[in-house]
C-alpha positions in Angstrom: 218.2 46.8 62.2 215.5 44.2 60.8 211.7 45.1 62.2 208.5 43.2 61.4 205.3 45.1 61.9 202.1 43.2 61.9 198.8 44.9 62.4 195.6 44.6 60.1 195.2 48.6 59.8 197.7 50.2 57.2 197.5 53.6 58.7 198.5 51.9 62.2 201.1 50.2 60.5 202.1 53.4 58.2 202.4 55.0 62.2 204.9 52.5 63.5 207.0 52.5 60.5 207.7 56.7 61.8 208.4 55.4 65.3 211.3 52.3 63.9 212.8 55.4 61.6 213.0 57.6 64.2 214.7 54.7 66.0 216.5 53.9 63.0 216.4 55.5 60.2 218.3 53.0 57.8 215.8 49.7 59.5 214.9 47.4 57.0 210.9 47.1 57.9 208.5 44.4 56.8 204.6 44.3 57.0 202.3 41.8 57.6 198.5 42.2 58.2 197.6 39.1 60.3 198.8 36.1 62.9 198.9 33.8 59.5 201.3 36.1 57.5 203.2 36.7 60.6 204.1 33.0 61.5 205.3 32.7 57.8 207.3 35.7 57.9 209.1 34.4 60.9 209.5 30.8 60.0 210.4 31.5 56.4 212.2 34.9 56.5 215.7 36.2 57.6 215.1 36.7 61.7 214.0 40.0 63.1 216.0 42.2 65.4 212.1 43.3 66.5 208.7 42.3 66.2 205.9 44.4 66.8 202.6 42.8 66.6 199.1 44.0 67.1 197.0 41.6 69.6 194.1 41.5 68.0 194.5 40.7 64.3 192.7 38.7 62.3 193.8 34.7 63.3 193.9 35.4 67.1 192.7 32.9 69.2 194.1 33.6 72.2 197.2 33.2 74.5 198.5 30.6 72.3 199.0 32.3 69.4 200.9 35.2 70.8 203.5 32.4 72.7 204.0 30.8 69.4 204.9 34.3 67.9 207.4 35.1 70.8 208.5 31.4 70.3 209.5 31.7 66.7 210.8 35.3 66.8 213.3 34.5 69.6 215.7 35.5 70.5 214.1 38.7 69.0 211.7 40.6 71.1 208.0 41.2 70.7 206.5 44.3 71.5 202.7 43.9 71.4 200.4 46.9 70.6 196.7 47.2 71.2 193.7 49.2 72.2 192.8 47.1 75.1 193.2 48.4 78.5 191.9 44.8 80.1 194.9 44.3 82.9 193.9 40.4 82.5 194.5 40.3 78.7 198.0 42.0 79.2 199.0 40.0 82.0 198.2 36.9 79.7 200.1 38.9 76.7 203.4 39.4 79.2 203.3 36.0 80.5 203.2 34.3 76.8 206.8 35.8 76.6 205.9 39.4 74.7 208.6 42.2 76.1 206.4 44.8 76.3 202.5 45.3 76.2 202.1 49.1 74.6 198.5 50.6 74.5 198.1 51.8 71.4 197.2 55.4 73.3 200.9 55.8 73.9 202.5 58.9 72.3 204.8 58.5 70.0 207.8 59.9 71.6 206.9 57.6 74.4 207.0 54.7 72.0 210.1 55.5 70.5 211.6 55.4 74.5 209.8 51.7 75.0 211.1 50.0 71.6 214.6 51.7 72.0 214.6 50.0 75.9 213.0 46.9 74.6 215.7 46.9 71.9 218.3 47.2 74.3 217.3 43.8 76.1 214.3 45.8 78.6 210.8 45.2 78.6 207.6 47.3 79.4 204.8 46.9 81.7 201.9 49.3 81.3 201.0 51.5 84.6 197.6 50.1 84.1 198.8 46.6 85.8 200.6 47.9 89.0 199.0 51.6 90.2 197.1 49.7 93.2 200.8 48.1 94.2 202.5 51.3 94.6 202.6 52.9 98.2 201.5 56.1 98.7 205.0 56.7 100.9 206.7 55.8 97.5 205.0 58.4 95.4 205.7 60.5 98.4 209.5 59.9 98.5 209.2 62.2 95.5 209.2 65.2 97.2 212.8 64.2 98.7 214.6 63.8 95.7 216.5 66.4 94.5 216.3 68.3 91.1 218.3 66.1 89.3 216.8 62.8 90.5 213.4 64.0 89.4 214.5 64.7 86.2 216.1 61.3 85.7 213.2 60.1 87.0 210.5 61.6 84.6 213.0 60.5 81.5 212.5 57.0 82.8 209.0 57.4 83.1 208.8 58.1 79.3 210.8 54.7 78.6 214.0 56.4 77.7 216.8 53.8 78.6 220.4 54.6 80.9 222.1 55.5 77.8 219.6 58.0 76.4 219.0 59.6 79.7 222.4 60.1 79.5 222.7 62.0 76.5 219.5 63.4 77.0 220.9 65.3 80.3 224.3 65.3 79.4 225.6 62.6 82.3 227.9 59.6 82.2 226.4 56.4 82.3 227.5 55.8 86.0 226.1 58.8 87.0 222.7 57.9 85.5 222.9 54.6 87.3 224.2 56.3 90.5 221.0 58.5 90.6 218.7 55.6 89.7 219.7 53.6 92.7 219.1 57.1 95.1 216.0 57.1 93.4 214.9 53.2 93.9 216.0 54.0 97.9 214.3 56.7 98.3 211.3 55.5 96.8 211.2 52.3 98.7 211.3 50.3 95.2 213.1 47.8 94.0 212.6 48.0 90.1 212.5 50.6 87.6 208.5 49.4 86.7 207.8 50.3 90.7 209.6 53.6 90.4 207.6 54.7 86.9 204.3 53.4 89.1 205.3 55.7 91.7 206.0 58.8 89.3 202.6 58.0 87.6 200.7 58.1 91.1 202.3 61.0 92.1 200.4 64.2 92.6 202.3 67.1 91.4 203.3 69.8 93.2 203.9 73.4 91.1 207.4 74.1 90.4 208.2 70.6 89.1 
């Protein structure tokens, strides 16, 4: 796997390098420090399998810069990391073509799960973008889930893929999919993101 990490802070790049090696110890990693350098890498180098890019690197002017990065990286997904928690900025980045917006405050294990999901073709939307759209009945529906369904939902909220959830819980992939279908039905949601938002807005009782 070839991964390009772009961030103007060396300590952040080191942390991201560690996260990537957790996913693939043999990953080929290239680091850049600015939008101009990242653009050159994507135009002149071998195509990556994943791009992890800070939003506010030197050279960033606006959404057009991120759209250009996503276009040059294609078909590889772009995961954006940032300190910003501005929902409008998050929406703009995702609209520009990024497959994930990951706050830099995200725990390492969760970031590993999110990046695995992105690599496998999925996407990640931070909960800040949708907490207001999840009904109280959806969150309350978690009380009706079985113990195993709650386990699946908790791992889903950590950003794990269906395959990773199955491996963690010792379940076959069709069983994981069956649990997810039941979770969606019980919560009255239509997507993984809505299910995760319901989980994050739920007041967890003792004994969960």
